[in-house]
VOPAZA-723558 format. One record per residue (C-alpha): x, y, z. Coordinates in steps of 0.02 Angstrom, whole numbers, plus 50000, padded with zeros to 5 digits. Example, Ala and Ser with C-alpha at 12.3 -4.5 7.8 and 13.67 -1.06 7.14 Angstrom:
residues 2
506154977550390 506844994750357 
//
This chain:
residues 760
532145004751135 531974987851208 532544973751113 530944963451130 530004978551053 529654978250862 529044995850821 529085012550895 527635024650880 528045044350888 526425048050979 526775066651014 527175069950833 525685060450767 524545069550882 525295086250838 525005082550656 523175077450686 523465059750631 523135051450795 521575057850873 520655055351046 519085043051055 518085056851119 518215064550943 517135049250893 515895050651039 516845036651132 517125040651320 517965032551471 516675027651604 516985033251790 515975030951942 515785038152115 517165031752232 515725029652362 514025024452308 512975039452273 511025040352210 510655053852065 509695064152198 511205064952308 512355072152183 513405086152246 512985105452206 513705111752047 515125120452137 515685104352226 516865090252166 516545072152165 517875059552195 517755046052061 518685029752001 518975022751835 519435004351884 518645003752049 520295003552133 521365018852167 522935009352143 522455004151969 521865021651935 523625028651970 524355016751826 523225024951692 523735041451629 521975047551597 521945065251693 521205079151582 520245065951473 518385068851446 517445055751535 515615051051570 515035049351759 513985034751776 512785035651922 510985027951936 510995019951758 511315037451687 512925044151612 513285062851647 514605072651548 515645072351454 516665079851606 518515083251611 519325071151730 520455080751864 521745075752001 521995085352161 523605086852255 523365070552342 523175062352171 521415058452186 520405059252039 518755069252038 517505077551920 516535093851938 514755094351861 514845112751838 516085108751688 514495101751591 513175112351662 512235126251572 510905135551680 510985122351811 510605107951676 512015094751656 511875084651495 511765066451513 511405049951419 510335035751454 509865018951364 508425006251413 509384993051498 510845003951554 512285012051465 513005003551317 514695000651403 516174992051305 517364982951428 519234984351386 520814978151454 522264990451468 524134985051476 525014996951600 526614988451623 527494971451621 526184958251666 524994973451730 523214973451653 521824984151717 519934984351660 519044999751602 517455003551513 517015015251366 515265020951321 514795026451140 513525042051159 512815037250979 511985022051058 511115031651199 509725044151214 510225062151255 509295070451405 509655082851547 509665083151740 509165098051831 510385101751979 509695117252048 508975116952226 507335124552257 508085140252334 509205142252172 507705139552064 506675153252156 508225165252149 508435163951963 506495165051940 506435180552038 507885187951937 506885183951781 505205190751840 505715206151938 504265216951975 502955203951980 501945199752134 501855182352198 499965180852146 500275186151979 501885175051959 500875160352015 499505163151892 500595165651740 501915152351788 502255139851646 503615130151567 504015144951447 504395156851606 506145148451606 506475153051417 506665142051266 508535138751298 508005124851423 507495107551367 505575105851371 505535092251502 506725101251616 505765117651593 504115108951632 504845100751795 505555117951852 503885125851818 502955113051926 504315114252068 504245133852064 502325133152079 502495121652234 503815132252316 502845148352282 501225141552350 502045135652510 502785153452529 501025161452492 500255149052627 501655154952756 501095173052718 499235168852755 499705160552914 500855174852967 499465187552941 498215177053039 499365174653176 499775193453191 497855197353197 497495184353326 498935191253439 498405208753415 496615205253451 496725192553590 498425192853682 499015210053665 497765217953797 498495205653930 500345209253898 500825222753788 502705221453811 502805202353790 501585201353641 502285216253549 503995207253537 503145191753481 502125200253350 503675208553287 504675192253281 503215183153191 503045197353065 504935195253018 505275175253045 504575163152936 505115148453052 504115155753205 502655158153088 502775139853037 502885134253218 501335144353267 500425136953116 500825119953174 500275121953349 499005135453354 497165132753324 497135146053197 498475136353097 497455120153107 495825128153061 496765136952906 497415119652854 495735110652875 494935123752768 496165121752626 495855102552643 494075105652632 494195116752474 495205102752395 493995089152446 492495099552381 493485102852218 493675083952199 491875080952237 491345093552109 492435086051974 491695067752011 489955074952017 490195082951849 490965067051773 489455057751835 488235070251759 489085068951589 488935049651597 487095051451636 486845063651498 487685051651368 486725037951437 485025047151416 485535051851242 485855034251195 484235027451277 483285041051169 484185035051009 483795016551047 481965021251088 481775031050924 482535015750834 481325003750924 479835014650876 480365014950695 480564997050687 478824995050766 478075006650643 478924996350494 478184979950564 476484987750578 476564993250399 477044975550341 475644968350449 474384980950376 475014976650202 474844958250237 473104959450292 472604971050158 473324958950023 472974941950090 472044937049933 473474942849821 474694933949911 473724917849909 473614921049719 475464923149712 475724906849797 474594897749667 475534906849529 477194900449593 476464883049593 475864884249419 477674891549372 478474876849448 477304864749354 477614874149192 479504872749218 479374854549240 478294853449085 479644863448989 481004852449053 479984836548995 479674845148827 481554849848808 482044831948837 480734826048705 481344838148588 483174832248609 482674815048590 481844819348426 483304828248366 484374814548405 483204802048312 483234813948156 485114814848165 485284796048173 484104794548025 485044807847913 486624798247962 485884781947913 485194788647757 486894796047704 487644779647725 486374770847624 486694783347488 485354791147368 483754800847408 483184790447555 482454804447646 481414817747550 482264835047537 480834843647613 480984833447773 482864836847772 482564855647757 481264855747886 482404845848001 483824859047970 482694873548006 481974865148164 483794861248222 484284879348186 482804886448277 483214875648423 484994881948433 484404900148413 483224897148561 484694888948664 485824903848627 484494916648657 484164907548831 486034908548874 486054926648827 484594930048936 485254920549084 486924930449070 486164946749054 484934943449199 486374938349310 487384955549266 485714964949306 485464955249476 487304959649532 486944977849501 485494977049614 486374967749753 486684977749921 488384969549928 489164975949770 490694966549683 492394973849693 492634989249581 493865002049535 495655000549608 494834986449724 494524975449576 496224980249510 497054974149673 496024958749664 496504953749492 498364957449527 498324946149683 497414931549589 498764931349450 500244934749570 499774918749661 500464909249511 501704921649427 502884933149512 502774946749406 502884965249474 501274974349505 501364986449362 501754971049239 500194962249294 499144977949277 499944979549101 499154963049057 497494967349104 497594986249028 498174977848862 496924964148847 495464976148888 495994990548774 496594980248625 495414968748514 497004958948478 498454956748607 500034947148558 501164938348685 502854936048626 504354927848726 505574913848718 504964895248718 504424890948899 504044909248947 502314904048996 501384913548857 499914900548849 499764897449040 499734916949072 498214917948951 497404904649045 497814913649208 496944929449150 495394920149085 495284910149250 495514926849357 494104935049264 492974919649293 492824915149101 493034895849120 491774884249171 492534877849327 492744896149387 491044901949333 489414901149451 488674883449426 487124889649344 487994899349213 489264886449177 488014877849062 487964892548946 489694887548892 491534893148913 491894910948883 493744906948859 494124895748702 495884890448656 496224888248464 497794878448423 498314886848253 498914873948130 500194875647978 499374879947816 497874888447882 497334901247743 495474905947776 494224909547907 493554891747874 495054885047970 494864896248117 492924895648143 492174883648007 490854885947867 488984882547824 488804866547735 487394867647618 487254848647589 487084844347773 486194861647810 487294864147962 488794873948015 490394863348007 491714868748133 493414860848175 492994864048357 491144866348417 491644877448560 492264891348448 490664892048346 489594891148514 490514905748582 490274915748424 488364911248415 488194915848610 489044932048584 487914936248438 486294932048544 487014942748678 487224957948556 485474954948494 484684954648666 483934968048776 485244966248903 486784965848777 488374957148812 488864959748984 490354947949021 492044947448933 492624932848818 494244928648761 494784917748607 496644912348621 497514908948457 498994897848518 500504897548401 499614910448302 501034913648176 501214894748122 500154902147972 500004920047914 498714928548027 498234940847883 497504925447790 496434916647916 496104931048030 495794944447902 493914946347938 494284949748114 495744961948074 494454973648001 493464973648165 494964980748254 494544997848173 492624995848193 492774990748380 493745006348413 492565017548324 490975009748401 491595003448564 489885004248641 488954994148505 489214977448405 490234976248249 489734963848113 490664950548024 490114937047883 490434920047939 489134910147850 487704911547721 486364915647852 486784934047878 488004944647976 488594939048145 488644952448271 490204953948377 490064964148538 491484974048612 491694960948757 492614949448639 494554949448640 495804939348550 497464934748622 498794927548513 500394917948565 501904917848442 503674911148431 504994916048322 506034903248222 506084896448047 504444886748067 503424902448095 502804917847998 503224935848026 501894947148082 501524961447954 501694979847995 499764981147968 499384968148107 500644976148226 499914993048203 498214986548260 498914974948419 499784978048576 501404965948577 501894961348760 503584951448780 503524940748925 505054937449035 505634920249063 504864909349199 505804904949350 505814887249402 504554891049547 503404899649441 503334885749314 502794873849449 501364883549508 499574881749450 498024892149458 496944889149619 495454878049588 493554881149641 492294894049620 492714908949720 491374922049757 491244936149630 492534925849521 491614932449351 492054951049316 490724961249227 491264969449065 490724987149129 491804984449284 493334979849182 493194994149073 492895006249210 494675002349286 495574996449133 494735005348989 495725019448892 495695036448983 496105053548936 497705060148999 497685070049168 498775084749227 500295075949166 499695076948979 501135089948941 502485079749003 501815062548917 501615071448750 503235079948752 504115062848793 503135054448662 503625067248531 505535064248563 505335045448549 504355047748387 505675059048317 507015045548352 505855032148284 505585041548118 507425040248086 507205020948090 505775021647974 504515018848110 502895030248104 501475028348215 499765029348139 498415041248212 497615025048283 499155019548373 499375037148436 497615037248511 497895019848581 499545025348673 498775040748750 497295031348807 498405017848881 499535029648973 498035039049038 497305024249117 499005015649172 499495031249256 497985031049379 498405012649424 500255010249424 501405010949580 502585025649576 503895019449706 505425022449600 504765034449467 503225043649420 501805031749364 501515039749194 503355036749156 503185018649179 501545019149077 502455027548930 503855014348958 502604999848926 501755009448782 503455011448687 503924993848713 502284986548646 501814998948511 503515007348446 504904993848475 503934979748381 504094988648213 506064988448215 506634980548054 508224986847963 510104982147932 511674990847909 512755002748014 511675019047993 510165008948053 511265003548204 511705022348237 509865026448243 509605011948372 510965018748484 510255035448476 508565028048532 509305017648671 510245033248737 508575043348740 507575028348818 508955026948957 509135045548991 507175047549015 506995032249131 506165020949012 507145005849064 505954991849015 506054998048835 507975001348844 508254983748905 507224975848767 508104986848628 509754981448704 509244963648675 508694967648492 510414976548462 511344962348529 510454949748420 510774960848266 512624961348301 512574941948296 511594942348134 512704953448032 511994970548064 510194963148029 509054971048163 507324963948202 506204964548353 505544947248325 
//
C-alpha cells in the first residue's frame, strides 16, 4: 500500500458479503449516449449492437472499469434500459437493445424537461478525473418503446391470428389483438400500424385483380404469349402490381374513386353535424317562443286585473294616504304622551322632595296604572315587530342560511376572532342552545366574557348587529355583573316598590328584556328570536340564592321546550319565560368565589375554555350590521337542538356505560336528566362535527363527558386517586383526549394539594 494512502478497502470481500452493493440496486444507473448522434426513430434493430460512450471520449472510457454494468441509453430525451454495457474485441463499448426488450418493446424512462441526470467526477488515477452522469429512475416516468418494424409486426400478428382472412382481421383488429402483456399505449399504436399495413395490402390486391382483368379482356387478344407472361408476373409480384397501379388508368381510377369515397364520407359527417346544430337551434327557439308567450299571457292577465280593479286600486291609494296620516298622528300622540309622563314623573319627584301628601293618592295610583299600561303597550309593540319580522323572513324568496350552512356561517363568524378548532366552536353553540344555563370556566384571561359577547354578536342579539328598525326594541343580550353578597332575586332583577308603584331594577335593561320576552310569550307570534343574559363572575355570590327562581325553570324548560314557563318576579302576576331565553355564567376559582353546588352542576353544561394566545386576545368582533345577522330561534334549534342518536346509538351507549361505571367508583352518578341531555347532545353533535381524526360521535362523547361528568369530581385520598387513574386510563384508551387532558390537569392540581382532588 502506498505511503500517502490512509485506509485500504477490501472491495472483493465486501461485495461477496453483500456489504457493498451496486448503485443499480437503488435505481441509480450510469448514463451512456450513442457514439454518433442517432434519433429515436433511427435506433438499430433489436438484434444489432449500438456503439456508445460514457464520457464522450473513447480514451476516457477506457480509464473507467464499467464493462458489464447496467446503464441507461439516453437518446432524444428518453433513457432506454437498463442495459448491460459490453465491450467487443476492439475494446469498443456497445449496448444491445434486445437485452431489455420483451415482445419488441424496450423499457424506457422519460421526464418533462429531460432525464434527471446527476453529474459526477470520477478519479481514475493520479491527477486524472473524468466526468460521468447518473440518472435515478425513481424521478422519471416509466414508458415503453416499440422497435418492431411493420414487417415484423405483421409477421407476429399473422402468427397470433392464423386462419383469419384479411377482411375479418381488418374488421376485428384492436389493441386487445396483441394481448394483455403489451402496455396499453404500445398495443394501441401497434393496432393502428397493423391496420394501415393491412389496408395497404388489401388495396394492392384490388389493384392486382383489376390489372389482371384488364389485361385478359383488352391486351390478351393482340399478343397472347407476351400478355400471358405479364399476367402471370402481375399475379405473383406486388411490386409490378404497384407499378401498374401508379401508371395505368385503372390504377388512377381506383385511387380517384377511393378519394371520392373519403370526400363523400367527410361531407356526410359535416352535413350531419350541421343538421344536429339546426335541430338544437330549432328546439331552443321553440322554448324561447313558449317563454315569450307565457310572459305575454301573464302581462295580459295583469292588465286585465288592473282594468277590472281600477276603482279598488284608487281606493287602496287613498287608504295608504289615510294610513300614513294616522301614523303621523300616532307619532304626535306618542310624543304628547311621553311629555305628559315626564311631567307626571317630575311632579311626583317634586312632591316626594317636599314631603307629605302633596299629591292625592288617587292621582298617584292613576299615574302608576297609566305608566304601566304605556309600558305594556310598548312591550307588546316590540313583540309584534319582532314576530312580524320573523314571519316576513319565512316568506322571503331568498331564505336565510339554515342547517349545516348556518352552522358553517356561525363558525366562521366566531373564528374570525378566536382560533378555536371547528368542533370546539360548534360545541359552544350546541351547549348554549340545549341548556338553560351554560357555565364558562377557565383561567383568568381565558376570554370567558368576550366569548359570550362573540356568541351574542354572531347571533345578531346586540343593537349594533340587529336591523336598524328592530334595534329600538332593545338589546337581546344583557350583561349582569354579579356582586359579592347577592342573596335574592331582587339583587339580580329588582322588585316592585308599592310606595312608588313601579318596578325598581338595578339595571333597567334586565327588566326590559324580561318584560319583552313576557310580551312575546303572550303574543300570537310567540318568541321567535334567542335572548341571552350573561351572569359575569357568577360565583362571587352563591348562585343557588339569587338564581333560585330560575334554577327551577331548568326542569320546566326541558319538559315544555315548545311553550313558556312562568316565574314570580313581582306582585302583578306570573312572568312568562319563553324557551328562547338562555343564561350564560362565567366563573373563576379562587378564595373570593363560591363553589357550585352539585344540584346546579347537574342542570348546567360546564365548558372549560383554553387560554387565549396573544393574537386572539388583541382581536375584536367585526362591526356593522351584516345581512341576516339575526338568527331565528327555530333555525338555531333545527341545527343545534337536541337530537336522537343515529345508527351509532349502540356504540355511544356502550361507551357511556363504561364511563358511568368508572365514575360511580368516584361517587359520581348521573341523573336521568343528565343522561337525556348527554344523549341529545351527542345525537346533534355527531351530525355536525368534523371526523378527520376520529369518528364524530367519539368527539361528541368526549365533550359530553368533559362538561357533564368531570365537573362533579370532588374527593380526597389515595383510593380516590386510584379511581381517577382508572378513569383516566379508560378515557385515553377510548380516544376521549379532551376529557383525558382535563382530568390530567385535575390530578396534577390534586397532587399539589395533598391528595385533595377538585374539578374547580
